[in-house]
C-alpha positions in Angstrom: 37.4 123.7 116.6 37.7 127.5 115.1 41.4 128.8 115.2 42.9 131.0 117.5 41.1 134.4 116.3 43.3 137.6 116.2 42.7 141.1 115.7 41.1 144.3 117.0 37.9 142.4 118.3 39.8 139.3 119.7 40.0 139.0 123.6 44.1 139.4 123.2 43.8 142.6 121.2 42.0 145.6 121.2 38.7 144.6 122.7 38.9 147.3 125.3 38.0 149.9 122.9 35.1 148.1 121.4 33.6 147.2 124.8 33.4 150.9 125.5 31.7 151.6 122.4 29.1 149.1 123.3 29.0 150.6 126.8 28.6 154.0 125.7 25.4 152.8 123.5 23.8 151.3 126.8 21.9 153.7 129.6 23.3 155.1 132.6 20.4 153.9 134.7 21.6 155.3 137.5 22.2 158.8 136.1 22.3 162.0 138.5 18.8 163.0 137.1 17.0 159.8 137.8 18.8 159.5 141.3 17.6 162.8 142.2 14.0 161.5 141.5 14.3 159.4 144.8 14.7 162.3 146.8 11.3 163.6 146.9 9.7 160.7 148.6 12.2 160.6 151.0 11.3 164.4 152.2 7.8 163.6 151.8 7.9 160.6 154.2 10.1 162.6 156.8 8.4 165.8 157.1 4.8 164.3 157.4 6.0 162.0 160.7 4.6 164.6 163.0 1.3 165.6 161.1 -1.0 162.5 162.2 -1.6 159.2 161.4 -4.0 159.7 158.5 -1.6 162.5 156.7 1.3 160.1 157.3 -0.4 157.5 155.9 -1.2 159.3 152.8 2.2 160.6 152.6 3.6 157.3 152.7 1.4 156.1 149.5 2.3 159.2 147.7 6.1 158.4 148.5 5.9 154.8 147.5 4.1 156.1 144.2 7.0 158.8 143.2 9.9 156.0 144.3 7.9 153.4 142.0 7.9 156.5 139.0 11.3 156.8 139.8 12.2 153.6 139.1 9.9 153.0 136.0 11.9 155.7 134.7 15.2 154.2 135.0 13.7 151.0 133.4 11.9 153.1 130.5 15.5 154.7 129.8 17.0 151.8 129.6 14.5 150.5 127.4 14.9 153.3 125.1 18.6 153.4 125.1 18.5 149.8 123.9 15.7 150.7 121.0 18.0 153.0 120.0 21.4 151.2 119.9 19.7 148.5 117.5 18.9 148.9 113.8 15.9 146.7 114.1 13.8 146.7 117.2 10.4 146.5 118.6 8.8 149.4 120.2 8.8 148.6 124.2 5.9 146.7 125.1 5.3 148.6 128.3 5.3 152.2 128.0 7.4 152.5 131.3 8.3 156.6 130.6 4.9 157.3 130.2 3.8 155.4 133.2 6.6 157.4 135.1 4.9 160.6 134.4 1.5 159.3 135.1 2.9 158.0 138.5 4.9 161.3 139.2 1.4 163.1 138.5 -0.4 161.3 141.1 2.3 161.2 143.6 2.9 164.8 143.7 -0.9 165.3 143.6 -0.9 163.5 147.0 2.1 165.4 148.2 0.2 168.3 147.7 -2.8 167.5 149.2 -1.2 166.5 152.4 0.0 170.0 152.4 -3.4 171.1 152.6 -3.3 172.4 148.9 -7.0 171.3 148.4 -8.1 169.0 145.9 -8.5 171.3 142.9 -5.0 172.8 143.6 -3.5 169.3 144.2 -4.8 168.1 140.7 -3.4 171.3 139.1 0.0 170.4 140.8 -0.5 166.7 139.9 -1.0 167.5 136.1 1.9 170.1 135.9 4.4 167.4 137.3 3.4 165.0 134.9 3.6 167.4 131.8 7.1 168.8 132.9 8.1 165.1 133.5 7.1 164.4 129.8 8.9 167.6 128.7 12.2 166.6 130.6 12.4 163.1 129.8 10.0 162.3 127.1 8.1 159.4 126.0 8.8 155.9 125.0 9.3 154.6 121.3 5.8 154.1 119.9 6.6 152.4 116.7 8.9 149.4 115.8 12.2 150.4 114.0 12.9 148.5 110.6 15.1 148.6 107.8 14.1 149.5 104.0 14.5 146.7 101.4 14.0 144.1 104.1 10.5 141.9 104.5 8.4 142.9 107.7 8.5 138.9 108.2 12.2 138.7 108.3 12.7 142.0 110.4 10.4 140.2 113.2 12.6 137.2 113.0 15.6 139.1 113.6 14.2 141.2 116.3 13.0 138.1 118.3 16.3 136.5 118.0 18.0 139.4 119.1 15.7 140.1 122.1 16.3 136.6 123.0 20.4 136.9 122.7 20.3 140.2 124.7 18.3 138.6 127.4 20.6 135.8 127.7 23.7 138.1 128.0 22.1 140.1 130.8 21.4 137.1 132.9 25.3 136.3 132.3 26.3 139.7 133.4 23.8 140.1 136.4 24.8 136.7 137.5 28.3 137.1 137.7 28.2 140.2 138.9 26.9 138.8 142.1 30.2 136.9 142.7 32.2 140.5 142.9 35.1 139.0 141.1 36.4 141.6 138.7 38.3 139.6 136.5 35.4 137.1 135.8 33.1 140.3 135.5 35.9 141.9 132.6 35.6 138.2 130.8 31.8 138.0 130.7 32.1 141.4 129.3 34.8 140.4 126.6 32.2 137.9 125.6 29.2 140.3 125.4 31.2 142.5 123.4 32.2 139.9 120.8 28.5 138.3 120.8 26.9 142.1 120.5 29.2 142.0 117.4 27.7 139.4 115.8 24.1 140.8 116.8 24.7 144.2 115.3 26.1 142.4 112.1 22.9 140.5 112.0 20.9 143.3 112.4 22.6 145.0 109.6 22.2 142.1 107.3 19.2 140.0 108.4 20.2 137.4 105.6 23.1 136.4 107.9 20.7 135.3 110.4 20.5 131.5 109.2 24.2 131.2 109.7 24.1 133.0 113.3 20.7 131.6 114.7 22.2 128.8 116.5 24.9 131.1 117.7 22.7 133.3 119.5 20.0 130.9 120.6 21.7 127.7 121.5 24.9 128.8 122.5 24.1 131.7 124.2 21.2 129.7 126.2 23.9 127.3 127.2 26.4 129.8 127.9 23.7 131.4 130.3 22.9 127.9 131.9 26.6 127.4 132.3 27.0 130.5 134.2 24.2 130.3 136.3 25.5 126.6 137.8 29.0 128.3 137.8 27.8 131.1 140.1 25.8 128.6 142.2 28.8 126.4 142.5 31.5 128.7 143.0 29.9 131.2 145.6 29.4 127.9 147.8 33.2 126.5 147.9 35.5 128.7 145.7 36.4 125.8 143.6 39.6 126.8 141.4 39.0 124.1 139.1 35.4 125.2 138.2 36.7 128.7 137.6 39.4 127.8 135.3 36.9 125.7 133.5 34.5 128.6 133.3 37.1 131.1 131.9 38.3 128.3 129.3 34.6 128.2 128.0 34.3 132.0 127.8 37.6 131.7 125.6 36.4 129.1 123.5 33.0 130.9 123.2 34.7 134.1 122.1 36.7 132.4 119.4 34.1 130.7 117.9 31.7 134.0 118.1 34.5 136.0 116.3 35.5 133.6 114.0 31.7 133.2 112.8 31.3 137.1 112.7 34.0 137.4 110.7 33.3 135.0 108.0 29.6 136.8 107.9 31.4 139.8 107.4 33.8 138.1 104.7 30.7 136.6 103.0 28.8 139.8 102.6 31.9 141.6 100.9 31.8 138.8 98.8 28.1 139.2 97.8 28.7 142.9 97.5 31.7 142.5 95.1 30.0 140.0 92.9 27.1 142.6 92.5 29.4 145.4 92.0 31.0 143.2 89.2 27.6 142.5 87.7 26.5 145.6 87.7 29.9 146.8 85.9 29.1 144.1 83.2 25.8 145.3 82.8 26.6 149.0 82.1 29.5 148.1 79.7 27.0 146.3 77.8 24.8 149.2 77.5 27.6 151.3 76.5 28.2 153.2 79.7 32.1 153.8 80.4 33.1 153.6 83.8 36.5 155.3 83.2 37.4 158.9 84.5 37.1 161.4 82.4 40.8 162.4 81.1 42.0 158.8 81.5 41.7 157.6 78.3 
């Protein structure tokens, strides 16, 4: 058992500041701009109620496509934000933002056609809408994000482990949020903050993956499974003992993750000091003075 970890990253320290920093890198999927995109399909459906069955059916199809486009855009923005927040990342497997642009163009074209704009004019409206959508929200990342000086195989290993770890953390958060318990949600968020600090540490130096792989794989998978079982039990009978046991598990995980991350950082510092000393000795052997001028 690791000893109690203290400091600004500990649960009882100033983890709120780090938690806010982590949240700042995450997307606001329900932002005002994206929420507004759910309004046109609603208006299209309501304004077509008295235009006959065929027009109403076409309008409902257009509204469904526009709604799907807005949802797809939110997912694409979330994926892009996660990509931007990481130093090593794969490009999104599904280009959601570009798909949203295409769907928006199709939806607008259908909406225009229900307003008797004609086939040609409706197509032009759709093309214009898709172009404006791309100009406003951009496109998805099209390349993998890699670090210089690290081989491709190692970076791919890190990306796979990080993707898996983030999935476990997201499932934990979504499960706990279903209980509508603010204190438990905050406790899980605190643990996510500490776990993501380890993730960022591994991304910055993939050599740390060996020491962190069990934490980011086995331990997080166990934490996810324990969360699912706890939520299922607690939602049925509000068992105070189960709640206390789950809170204790989170505390234990926080301690061990924080301690392991701190050890990795200390090891990195030790490696850097060794490299600096080796370089200093080599320069001195070559007759290069390291003393600042004027300090003879």
